[in-house]
C-alpha positions in Angstrom: 60.3 -77.8 -11.3 56.4 -77.4 -11.7 54.6 -77.8 -8.3 52.5 -80.5 -8.0 48.9 -81.0 -6.2 47.0 -83.9 -4.3 43.6 -84.3 -2.5 43.6 -87.4 -0.3 40.0 -87.5 1.2 40.0 -89.2 4.5 43.3 -88.6 5.2 43.7 -87.8 9.1 44.6 -91.7 9.8 45.0 -95.1 8.1 45.4 -95.6 4.2 44.6 -92.1 3.7 47.2 -90.6 6.0 49.9 -93.0 4.4 49.0 -91.8 1.0 49.3 -88.0 2.2 52.9 -89.0 3.7 54.0 -90.6 0.6 53.2 -87.8 -1.9 54.5 -85.0 0.4 57.9 -87.0 0.6 58.0 -86.7 -3.2 57.2 -82.8 -3.1 53.6 -82.8 -3.7 51.6 -80.2 -2.3 48.7 -82.0 -0.2 45.6 -80.9 0.4 44.5 -82.8 3.8 40.9 -83.8 4.2 38.7 -85.1 6.9 35.2 -84.7 8.5 35.5 -85.2 12.2 39.0 -86.0 13.5 40.6 -82.5 13.1 43.1 -82.7 15.8 44.6 -85.9 13.7 44.3 -84.1 10.8 46.3 -81.2 12.0 49.3 -83.7 13.4 49.5 -85.2 9.8 50.2 -81.7 8.6 52.7 -81.1 11.2 54.1 -84.4 10.4 54.3 -83.5 6.6 56.2 -79.9 7.3 58.5 -81.2 9.5 59.7 -83.5 6.6 60.3 -80.6 4.8 59.7 -81.8 1.2 56.1 -81.2 0.5 53.6 -78.5 1.8 50.0 -79.0 2.5 46.7 -77.5 3.2 43.9 -78.4 5.4 40.3 -78.8 3.6 38.3 -80.3 6.2 34.7 -80.9 5.5 32.1 -83.7 4.7 32.5 -84.8 1.0 29.4 -86.7 1.2 27.7 -83.4 1.1 28.0 -81.6 -2.6 27.8 -78.1 -0.9 31.0 -78.8 1.2 32.9 -80.6 -1.5 32.0 -77.1 -3.7 33.5 -75.3 -0.8 36.5 -77.3 -0.4 37.4 -77.0 -4.1 36.9 -73.6 -4.2 39.8 -73.1 -1.6 42.0 -75.7 -3.6 41.5 -73.8 -6.7 42.5 -70.7 -4.9 45.9 -72.1 -4.3 46.1 -74.0 -7.7 44.8 -74.2 -10.9 44.3 -78.1 -10.8 44.8 -81.0 -9.3 47.3 -83.3 -10.3 45.9 -86.2 -8.6 42.5 -87.1 -6.7 42.6 -89.8 -4.5 38.9 -90.5 -3.1 39.8 -92.4 -0.1 37.0 -91.4 2.4 34.8 -94.0 3.5 33.1 -95.8 6.3 32.4 -99.5 6.7 29.2 -101.7 8.1 28.9 -105.3 8.8 25.7 -106.8 9.7 22.8 -108.5 8.0 20.8 -106.5 5.3 17.4 -106.8 6.9 19.0 -105.2 10.0 20.1 -102.1 8.1 18.2 -98.7 8.7 17.5 -96.4 6.0 19.9 -94.0 7.6 22.4 -96.2 7.8 22.4 -97.0 3.9 22.2 -93.4 3.2 25.3 -92.7 5.3 27.1 -95.5 4.0 26.1 -94.6 0.3 27.1 -90.9 0.9 30.4 -91.5 2.4 31.6 -94.3 0.1 30.3 -93.4 -3.1 28.7 -90.2 -3.5 31.7 -88.5 -2.1 33.7 -90.3 -4.9 31.1 -88.8 -7.4 31.2 -85.1 -5.9 35.0 -84.9 -5.6 35.5 -86.4 -9.2 32.9 -84.1 -10.6 34.5 -80.9 -9.0 38.4 -82.2 -10.1 37.4 -83.1 -13.5 36.0 -79.7 -14.3 39.8 -78.3 -14.1 41.8 -81.3 -15.2 40.1 -81.5 -18.3 41.1 -77.5 -19.0 44.5 -78.8 -18.0 44.2 -81.7 -20.4 46.1 -83.9 -17.6 45.4 -85.7 -14.4 44.8 -88.8 -12.1 42.0 -90.0 -10.0 42.6 -92.9 -8.0 39.5 -94.5 -6.0 40.2 -96.7 -2.9 38.0 -99.5 -3.3 37.6 -103.1 -1.8 38.1 -106.6 -3.0 34.2 -107.2 -1.8 33.6 -105.0 -4.2 34.7 -107.3 -7.0 33.6 -110.7 -5.2 30.8 -109.6 -2.3 30.9 -110.6 1.3 28.4 -112.1 3.4 27.2 -109.8 5.9 28.6 -106.8 4.0 26.0 -106.6 1.1 25.8 -102.7 1.6 29.8 -102.1 1.7 30.0 -104.3 -1.2 27.5 -102.6 -3.1 28.8 -99.2 -2.8 32.3 -100.6 -3.6 31.3 -102.1 -6.5 29.5 -99.0 -7.6 32.9 -97.2 -7.3 34.6 -99.8 -9.6 31.8 -99.0 -12.3 32.3 -95.3 -11.9 35.7 -95.8 -12.4 35.7 -97.8 -15.4 33.0 -95.2 -16.7 34.9 -92.1 -16.1 38.1 -93.6 -17.8 36.3 -94.2 -20.9 35.1 -90.7 -20.8 38.0 -88.7 -20.1 40.6 -90.6 -21.7 40.4 -88.4 -24.7 41.4 -85.6 -22.3 44.5 -87.5 -21.0 42.9 -88.0 -17.8 43.5 -91.5 -16.0 41.3 -93.1 -13.8 41.8 -96.5 -11.8 40.9 -98.0 -8.7 42.6 -100.3 -5.8 40.6 -102.9 -4.5 42.0 -103.3 -1.1 41.7 -106.6 0.8 42.2 -106.6 4.7 44.6 -103.9 5.7 45.7 -103.1 9.2 43.7 -99.8 9.9 41.2 -98.6 12.7 38.3 -100.1 10.5 39.6 -103.6 11.1 40.2 -103.0 14.9 36.6 -104.1 15.9 37.8 -107.5 15.3 38.7 -109.8 17.9 42.2 -111.2 18.2 40.6 -114.7 17.1 38.8 -113.0 14.1 42.0 -111.4 13.3 44.1 -114.5 13.1 41.2 -116.6 11.4 40.8 -113.9 8.5 45.0 -114.0 8.3 45.0 -117.6 8.0 42.7 -117.4 5.0 44.8 -114.9 3.2 47.6 -116.7 1.2 50.3 -113.8 2.1 49.5 -114.9 5.7 49.1 -111.2 7.2 47.0 -108.0 7.2 48.3 -105.6 4.2 49.9 -102.4 5.6 49.0 -98.7 4.8 52.5 -98.1 3.7 51.9 -100.8 0.9 48.6 -99.2 -0.2 50.4 -95.8 -0.4 53.1 -97.1 -2.3 51.1 -98.5 -5.1 48.9 -95.5 -5.1 51.9 -93.6 -6.0 52.8 -96.1 -8.8 49.6 -95.9 -10.3 49.7 -92.0 -10.5 53.2 -92.1 -11.8 52.2 -94.5 -14.5 51.2 -93.5 -18.3 48.2 -92.2 -18.9 47.5 -94.9 -21.0 46.9 -97.3 -17.8 43.3 -96.2 -17.0 39.8 -98.1 -16.6 41.6 -100.6 -14.3 40.7 -102.1 -10.8 43.7 -103.0 -9.2 43.8 -105.6 -6.6 46.1 -106.0 -3.5 44.6 -108.2 -1.2 47.6 -111.0 -0.5 46.2 -113.3 -3.1 42.9 -113.7 -1.3 40.7 -113.4 -4.7 
């Protein structure tokens, strides 16, 4: 059986970790990435190796930095000719009034959420084009579709990710490469742990499903998209419990 390879950015915890474990269980060799949480990333590697189904390689680095992305992909392509799947999951959040946001905060958010997807896609596509196959899946947000008060900057970068998804899908469909995005709703991750119990309860009440999503649900959807025909491309697929 042909060994398949996937890079999941931001895979030390949360959605990224769940995706990494999902694909490892399916026999993929997983390239694990994060910027800071190296101990947690190593724990994910140990969990994958203990499962005995898929292998993994650590490729730590800041995917918002183009030089580090080139270094990461040099390591990847020393092991495999091309990725079968790239999941651009790395990202950070920012909540607050737009007029209170500093230039540095905006630059950090832009690099972490959008530039990272651009840089990683650019490197991955160079080799996917040669292979005439590949899947890129961008982890976006429902706020990139409808916007959110006090999350204008975050909404903007996720909207940009949706635009990047649709444009790349058109650009690379002739090469057999599918590019799609997932617009996540409220998911139970550390990114939402800053909410008070009252705020969490209020948000859950607004969601028709009556609860937050789980990382495992997002991971299963990513797997289903990666396993779909290449003809399904350029889509931004919502998974938000019916919120929008």
